[in-house]
PADORO-117529 format. One record per residue (C-alpha): x, z, y; residue number from 1; residue in one letter. Coordinates in steps of 0.05 Angstrom, whole numbers, padded with zeros to 5 digits. Layout:
<rs>
+--------+--------+--------+-----+------+
!     c1 !     c3 !     c2 ! seq ! type !
+--------+--------+--------+-----+------+
!      X !      Z !      Y ! NUM !    a !
...
+--------+--------+--------+-----+------+
</rs>
This chain:
<rs>
+--------+--------+--------+-----+------+
!     c1 !     c3 !     c2 ! seq ! type !
+--------+--------+--------+-----+------+
!  00336 !  01322 !  02161 !   1 !    x !
!  00284 !  01338 !  02108 !   2 !    x !
!  00319 !  01292 !  02058 !   3 !    x !
!  00384 !  01329 !  02071 !   4 !    x !
!  00351 !  01396 !  02060 !   5 !    x !
!  00322 !  01372 !  01994 !   6 !    x !
!  00390 !  01345 !  01973 !   7 !    x !
!  00422 !  01411 !  01992 !   8 !    x !
!  00373 !  01449 !  01947 !   9 !    x !
!  00382 !  01400 !  01890 !  10 !    x !
!  00458 !  01404 !  01896 !  11 !    x !
!  00456 !  01480 !  01897 !  12 !    x !
!  00411 !  01481 !  01836 !  13 !    x !
!  00459 !  01436 !  01798 !  14 !    x !
!  00518 !  01479 !  01819 !  15 !    x !
!  00484 !  01544 !  01797 !  16 !    x !
!  00458 !  01518 !  01730 !  17 !    x !
!  00523 !  01481 !  01717 !  18 !    x !
!  00562 !  01546 !  01728 !  19 !    x !
!  00513 !  01583 !  01683 !  20 !    x !
!  00523 !  01535 !  01625 !  21 !    x !
!  00598 !  01535 !  01636 !  22 !    x !
!  00602 !  01611 !  01634 !  23 !    x !
!  00557 !  01616 !  01572 !  24 !    x !
!  00597 !  01565 !  01534 !  25 !    x !
!  00665 !  01592 !  01555 !  26 !    x !
!  00645 !  01664 !  01542 !  27 !    x !
!  00621 !  01647 !  01473 !  28 !    x !
!  00687 !  01615 !  01455 !  29 !    x !
!  00726 !  01673 !  01487 !  30 !    x !
!  00689 !  01724 !  01445 !  31 !    x !
!  00709 !  01688 !  01382 !  32 !    x !
!  00781 !  01706 !  01399 !  33 !    x !
!  00763 !  01780 !  01407 !  34 !    x !
!  00777 !  01786 !  01482 !  35 !    x !
!  00754 !  01849 !  01517 !  36 !    x !
!  00696 !  01856 !  01566 !  37 !    x !
!  00739 !  01864 !  01628 !  38 !    x !
!  00787 !  01808 !  01608 !  39 !    x !
!  00728 !  01761 !  01596 !  40 !    x !
!  00701 !  01778 !  01665 !  41 !    x !
!  00770 !  01772 !  01697 !  42 !    x !
!  00787 !  01704 !  01667 !  43 !    x !
!  00733 !  01663 !  01634 !  44 !    x !
!  00672 !  01688 !  01673 !  45 !    x !
!  00711 !  01697 !  01738 !  46 !    x !
!  00737 !  01625 !  01734 !  47 !    x !
!  00671 !  01597 !  01712 !  48 !    x !
!  00630 !  01629 !  01767 !  49 !    x !
!  00684 !  01607 !  01817 !  50 !    x !
!  00678 !  01535 !  01796 !  51 !    x !
!  00627 !  01520 !  01851 !  52 !    x !
!  00676 !  01546 !  01904 !  53 !    x !
!  00730 !  01503 !  01872 !  54 !    x !
!  00688 !  01440 !  01876 !  55 !    x !
!  00666 !  01453 !  01948 !  56 !    x !
!  00737 !  01471 !  01972 !  57 !    x !
!  00770 !  01413 !  01936 !  58 !    x !
!  00720 !  01364 !  01965 !  59 !    x !
!  00732 !  01394 !  02034 !  60 !    x !
!  00807 !  01385 !  02025 !  61 !    x !
!  00799 !  01312 !  02002 !  62 !    x !
!  00757 !  01299 !  02065 !  63 !    x !
!  00811 !  01334 !  02107 !  64 !    x !
!  00762 !  01389 !  02128 !  65 !    x !
!  00804 !  01453 !  02127 !  66 !    x !
!  00748 !  01496 !  02156 !  67 !    x !
!  00704 !  01480 !  02096 !  68 !    x !
!  00760 !  01495 !  02045 !  69 !    x !
!  00786 !  01559 !  02078 !  70 !    x !
!  00720 !  01585 !  02105 !  71 !    x !
!  00686 !  01576 !  02038 !  72 !    x !
!  00738 !  01618 !  02001 !  73 !    x !
!  00743 !  01672 !  02055 !  74 !    x !
!  00668 !  01678 !  02060 !  75 !    x !
!  00660 !  01677 !  01985 !  76 !    x !
!  00710 !  01733 !  01973 !  77 !    x !
!  00676 !  01775 !  02027 !  78 !    x !
!  00608 !  01759 !  01997 !  79 !    x !
!  00633 !  01776 !  01927 !  80 !    x !
!  00662 !  01844 !  01943 !  81 !    x !
!  00615 !  01871 !  01997 !  82 !    x !
!  00548 !  01841 !  01978 !  83 !    x !
!  00551 !  01826 !  01903 !  84 !    x !
!  00594 !  01885 !  01881 !  85 !    x !
!  00558 !  01930 !  01931 !  86 !    x !
!  00490 !  01910 !  01903 !  87 !    x !
!  00515 !  01918 !  01832 !  88 !    x !
!  00541 !  01988 !  01846 !  89 !    x !
!  00474 !  02007 !  01877 !  90 !    x !
!  00439 !  01984 !  01813 !  91 !    x !
!  00492 !  02013 !  01766 !  92 !    x !
!  00552 !  02056 !  01786 !  93 !    x !
!  00613 !  02019 !  01759 !  94 !    x !
!  00664 !  02058 !  01718 !  95 !    x !
!  00736 !  02048 !  01739 !  96 !    x !
!  00791 !  02050 !  01686 !  97 !    x !
!  00862 !  02072 !  01700 !  98 !    x !
!  00883 !  01999 !  01691 !  99 !    x !
!  00832 !  01977 !  01743 ! 100 !    x !
!  00857 !  02029 !  01793 ! 101 !    x !
!  00932 !  02021 !  01782 ! 102 !    x !
!  00937 !  01946 !  01768 ! 103 !    x !
!  00876 !  01901 !  01776 ! 104 !    x !
!  00851 !  01924 !  01844 ! 105 !    x !
!  00921 !  01930 !  01875 ! 106 !    x !
!  00937 !  01859 !  01850 ! 107 !    x !
!  00874 !  01834 !  01886 ! 108 !    x !
!  00899 !  01868 !  01950 ! 109 !    x !
!  00969 !  01840 !  01945 ! 110 !    x !
!  00944 !  01769 !  01934 ! 111 !    x !
!  00898 !  01776 !  01995 ! 112 !    x !
!  00958 !  01800 !  02037 ! 113 !    x !
!  00999 !  01742 !  02010 ! 114 !    x !
!  00946 !  01692 !  02033 ! 115 !    x !
!  00946 !  01722 !  02102 ! 116 !    x !
!  01022 !  01722 !  02106 ! 117 !    x !
!  01027 !  01649 !  02084 ! 118 !    x !
!  00969 !  01626 !  02127 ! 119 !    x !
!  00993 !  01660 !  02190 ! 120 !    x !
!  01068 !  01646 !  02187 ! 121 !    x !
!  01072 !  01626 !  02261 ! 122 !    x !
!  01029 !  01684 !  02287 ! 123 !    x !
!  01062 !  01738 !  02244 ! 124 !    x !
!  01134 !  01713 !  02237 ! 125 !    x !
!  01142 !  01659 !  02290 ! 126 !    x !
!  01159 !  01604 !  02239 ! 127 !    x !
!  01123 !  01542 !  02215 ! 128 !    x !
!  01049 !  01534 !  02230 ! 129 !    x !
!  00987 !  01575 !  02217 ! 130 !    x !
!  00961 !  01544 !  02153 ! 131 !    x !
!  00977 !  01530 !  02080 ! 132 !    x !
!  01029 !  01476 !  02068 ! 133 !    x !
!  01041 !  01437 !  02004 ! 134 !    x !
!  01096 !  01488 !  01986 ! 135 !    x !
!  01049 !  01546 !  01999 ! 136 !    x !
!  00998 !  01513 !  01953 ! 137 !    x !
!  01051 !  01505 !  01899 ! 138 !    x !
!  01069 !  01579 !  01904 ! 139 !    x !
!  00996 !  01600 !  01898 ! 140 !    x !
!  00983 !  01555 !  01838 ! 141 !    x !
!  01046 !  01579 !  01803 ! 142 !    x !
!  01024 !  01651 !  01813 ! 143 !    x !
!  00955 !  01633 !  01785 ! 144 !    x !
!  00987 !  01606 !  01721 ! 145 !    x !
!  01028 !  01670 !  01714 ! 146 !    x !
!  00966 !  01712 !  01728 ! 147 !    x !
!  00925 !  01677 !  01673 ! 148 !    x !
!  00981 !  01683 !  01621 ! 149 !    x !
!  00989 !  01758 !  01635 ! 150 !    x !
!  00913 !  01769 !  01636 ! 151 !    x !
!  00904 !  01738 !  01567 ! 152 !    x !
!  00960 !  01782 !  01541 ! 153 !    x !
!  00924 !  01844 !  01565 ! 154 !    x !
!  00910 !  01887 !  01504 ! 155 !    x !
!  00881 !  01951 !  01532 ! 156 !    x !
!  00808 !  01930 !  01530 ! 157 !    x !
!  00759 !  01936 !  01473 ! 158 !    x !
!  00731 !  01870 !  01445 ! 159 !    x !
!  00660 !  01855 !  01466 ! 160 !    x !
!  00609 !  01836 !  01412 ! 161 !    x !
!  00554 !  01786 !  01423 ! 162 !    x !
!  00499 !  01819 !  01464 ! 163 !    x !
!  00430 !  01831 !  01437 ! 164 !    x !
!  00404 !  01801 !  01371 ! 165 !    x !
!  00412 !  01728 !  01390 ! 166 !    x !
!  00454 !  01684 !  01345 ! 167 !    x !
!  00524 !  01666 !  01369 ! 168 !    x !
!  00530 !  01598 !  01401 ! 169 !    x !
!  00559 !  01546 !  01354 ! 170 !    x !
!  00628 !  01521 !  01376 ! 171 !    x !
!  00606 !  01448 !  01384 ! 172 !    x !
!  00546 !  01470 !  01427 ! 173 !    x !
!  00592 !  01515 !  01469 ! 174 !    x !
!  00637 !  01456 !  01483 ! 175 !    x !
!  00577 !  01413 !  01503 ! 176 !    x !
!  00554 !  01469 !  01550 ! 177 !    x !
!  00623 !  01471 !  01582 ! 178 !    x !
!  00625 !  01396 !  01593 ! 179 !    x !
!  00553 !  01393 !  01618 ! 180 !    x !
!  00566 !  01451 !  01664 ! 181 !    x !
!  00627 !  01417 !  01694 ! 182 !    x !
!  00587 !  01354 !  01705 ! 183 !    x !
!  00532 !  01392 !  01741 ! 184 !    x !
!  00584 !  01427 !  01784 ! 185 !    x !
!  00619 !  01363 !  01806 ! 186 !    x !
!  00556 !  01323 !  01821 ! 187 !    x !
!  00519 !  01382 !  01851 ! 188 !    x !
!  00580 !  01403 !  01892 ! 189 !    x !
!  00584 !  01335 !  01924 ! 190 !    x !
!  00510 !  01337 !  01943 ! 191 !    x !
!  00516 !  01408 !  01968 ! 192 !    x !
!  00577 !  01398 !  02012 ! 193 !    x !
!  00553 !  01332 !  02042 ! 194 !    x !
!  00483 !  01358 !  02058 ! 195 !    x !
!  00507 !  01426 !  02085 ! 196 !    x !
!  00558 !  01393 !  02130 ! 197 !    x !
!  00508 !  01342 !  02156 ! 198 !    x !
!  00456 !  01396 !  02171 ! 199 !    x !
!  00507 !  01441 !  02205 ! 200 !    x !
!  00533 !  01386 !  02250 ! 201 !    x !
!  00462 !  01363 !  02267 ! 202 !    x !
!  00446 !  01434 !  02290 ! 203 !    x !
!  00511 !  01439 !  02329 ! 204 !    x !
!  00538 !  01494 !  02283 ! 205 !    x !
!  00612 !  01497 !  02269 ! 206 !    x !
!  00640 !  01479 !  02201 ! 207 !    x !
!  00672 !  01548 !  02196 ! 208 !    x !
!  00605 !  01583 !  02205 ! 209 !    x !
!  00569 !  01540 !  02154 ! 210 !    x !
!  00627 !  01550 !  02105 ! 211 !    x !
!  00630 !  01625 !  02112 ! 212 !    x !
!  00555 !  01635 !  02108 ! 213 !    x !
!  00514 !  01581 !  02073 ! 214 !    x !
!  00569 !  01549 !  02031 ! 215 !    x !
!  00601 !  01615 !  02012 ! 216 !    x !
!  00535 !  01649 !  01997 ! 217 !    x !
!  00507 !  01590 !  01958 ! 218 !    x !
!  00569 !  01579 !  01916 ! 219 !    x !
!  00573 !  01654 !  01902 ! 220 !    x !
!  00504 !  01655 !  01870 ! 221 !    x !
!  00533 !  01649 !  01800 ! 222 !    x !
!  00573 !  01713 !  01813 ! 223 !    x !
!  00511 !  01747 !  01840 ! 224 !    x !
!  00469 !  01727 !  01779 ! 225 !    x !
!  00525 !  01747 !  01731 ! 226 !    x !
!  00537 !  01815 !  01763 ! 227 !    x !
!  00463 !  01833 !  01769 ! 228 !    x !
!  00453 !  01814 !  01696 ! 229 !    x !
!  00514 !  01856 !  01677 ! 230 !    x !
!  00486 !  01915 !  01715 ! 231 !    x !
!  00419 !  01910 !  01680 ! 232 !    x !
!  00455 !  01907 !  01613 ! 233 !    x !
!  00500 !  01966 !  01634 ! 234 !    x !
!  00563 !  01925 !  01630 ! 235 !    x !
!  00598 !  01947 !  01694 ! 236 !    x !
!  00668 !  01926 !  01671 ! 237 !    x !
!  00644 !  01855 !  01661 ! 238 !    x !
!  00616 !  01855 !  01732 ! 239 !    x !
!  00680 !  01885 !  01762 ! 240 !    x !
!  00724 !  01837 !  01723 ! 241 !    x !
!  00681 !  01779 !  01746 ! 242 !    x !
!  00689 !  01797 !  01820 ! 243 !    x !
!  00764 !  01812 !  01817 ! 244 !    x !
!  00778 !  01751 !  01775 ! 245 !    x !
!  00735 !  01707 !  01820 ! 246 !    x !
!  00770 !  01731 !  01884 ! 247 !    x !
!  00839 !  01721 !  01855 ! 248 !    x !
!  00819 !  01653 !  01827 ! 249 !    x !
!  00792 !  01633 !  01895 ! 250 !    x !
!  00857 !  01647 !  01931 ! 251 !    x !
!  00909 !  01626 !  01880 ! 252 !    x !
!  00879 !  01564 !  01848 ! 253 !    x !
!  00825 !  01541 !  01896 ! 254 !    x !
!  00863 !  01549 !  01962 ! 255 !    x !
!  00929 !  01534 !  01928 ! 256 !    x !
!  00900 !  01471 !  01897 ! 257 !    x !
!  00866 !  01451 !  01961 ! 258 !    x !
!  00932 !  01457 !  01999 ! 259 !    x !
!  00965 !  01412 !  01947 ! 260 !    x !
!  00911 !  01360 !  01960 ! 261 !    x !
!  00916 !  01366 !  02036 ! 262 !    x !
!  00952 !  01418 !  02080 ! 263 !    x !
!  00902 !  01468 !  02107 ! 264 !    x !
!  00903 !  01493 !  02179 ! 265 !    x !
!  00881 !  01564 !  02196 ! 266 !    x !
!  00868 !  01547 !  02269 ! 267 !    x !
!  00793 !  01552 !  02260 ! 268 !    x !
!  00796 !  01621 !  02228 ! 269 !    x !
!  00789 !  01684 !  02270 ! 270 !    x !
!  00849 !  01729 !  02255 ! 271 !    x !
!  00818 !  01796 !  02275 ! 272 !    x !
!  00748 !  01784 !  02247 ! 273 !    x !
!  00748 !  01736 !  02188 ! 274 !    x !
!  00816 !  01755 !  02158 ! 275 !    x !
!  00807 !  01827 !  02180 ! 276 !    x !
!  00741 !  01834 !  02141 ! 277 !    x !
!  00772 !  01798 !  02081 ! 278 !    x !
!  00829 !  01848 !  02078 ! 279 !    x !
!  00782 !  01907 !  02093 ! 280 !    x !
!  00736 !  01887 !  02035 ! 281 !    x !
!  00794 !  01887 !  01985 ! 282 !    x !
!  00820 !  01954 !  02012 ! 283 !    x !
!  00750 !  01984 !  02009 ! 284 !    x !
!  00749 !  01971 !  01935 ! 285 !    x !
!  00813 !  02011 !  01927 ! 286 !    x !
!  00788 !  02068 !  01971 ! 287 !    x !
!  00724 !  02073 !  01931 ! 288 !    x !
!  00767 !  02089 !  01869 ! 289 !    x !
!  00798 !  02150 !  01902 ! 290 !    x !
!  00744 !  02176 !  01949 ! 291 !    x !
!  00683 !  02214 !  01923 ! 292 !    x !
!  00676 !  02202 !  01848 ! 293 !    x !
!  00746 !  02177 !  01834 ! 294 !    x !
!  00731 !  02142 !  01769 ! 295 !    x !
!  00673 !  02099 !  01792 ! 296 !    x !
!  00645 !  02057 !  01847 ! 297 !    x !
!  00581 !  02096 !  01859 ! 298 !    x !
!  00516 !  02081 !  01895 ! 299 !    x !
!  00542 !  02110 !  01961 ! 300 !    x !
!  00603 !  02063 !  01957 ! 301 !    x !
!  00556 !  02005 !  01942 ! 302 !    x !
!  00512 !  02022 !  02002 ! 303 !    x !
!  00572 !  02024 !  02048 ! 304 !    x !
!  00595 !  01956 !  02022 ! 305 !    x !
!  00526 !  01927 !  02037 ! 306 !    x !
!  00526 !  01956 !  02108 ! 307 !    x !
!  00595 !  01927 !  02122 ! 308 !    x !
!  00572 !  01858 !  02097 ! 309 !    x !
!  00508 !  01862 !  02140 ! 310 !    x !
!  00550 !  01879 !  02201 ! 311 !    x !
!  00596 !  01820 !  02189 ! 312 !    x !
!  00537 !  01772 !  02181 ! 313 !    x !
!  00505 !  01799 !  02244 ! 314 !    x !
!  00570 !  01787 !  02282 ! 315 !    x !
!  00573 !  01715 !  02258 ! 316 !    x !
!  00500 !  01702 !  02277 ! 317 !    x !
!  00508 !  01733 !  02346 ! 318 !    x !
!  00571 !  01692 !  02359 ! 319 !    x !
!  00543 !  01624 !  02337 ! 320 !    x !
+--------+--------+--------+-----+------+
</rs>
């Protein structure tokens, strides 16, 4: 057991540092093309920090473990919105632009609803099975490609200069950082998934619980680090773009890609609790834009997000 714990920590460290190098390298290249702060967070940083979830879920799909793939994404999206964005808002109230309120946040909600509709076809519509088929995966991946194309065509954000006084990263070094980061993610992800699954089963804990808590929390550490750093540097739009982009990336590409690898069953997911909290977290982000200070997610909103996340974690622990 001790060896597995050590491997778990080593794997997580490789995942986190790999994601960090990937984000730094990709962000440096993105800035050379004059992309805006929110767009960088929505695409490059959002995808980079979601790379750990992608590795974990894809490995789970290859192994035929749907609870790992689905639970990891559901738990990660809940963790991203309620804990990470909540903590970020407590540190720094996040300004909301008209584009965020009218387009970006509603898109996040619609994609969450689409996931629930596709995953619960039998329960909601009486057809097929509760899960993501190969065709469902193809639909999600196609939407991801469309989403990325439209995101990079977004022109309503100001370009973001290099932060601080540090010299820009040279292109060749940025490419090496991207490749090294991907290597760390793949190798670390394998260690992390195998060790976490072994420990969970040794303790008699379900795969779904370990995916929604330990795996989701661990693979969301890059988002946490990125958003806290953005809050300290007073870059709320980067943090918001990171979370929204990560959540959309998780559903469209990670679950879509996982379903293409192996059909995913939703039988191990609790409809009222797990999917209910997932949808509630995305709706809470929209409500925060219109209630109280309409143009920002303030510290009160952040505190409510944190309380909701704590309540969900408490429920999972009590119902082990």
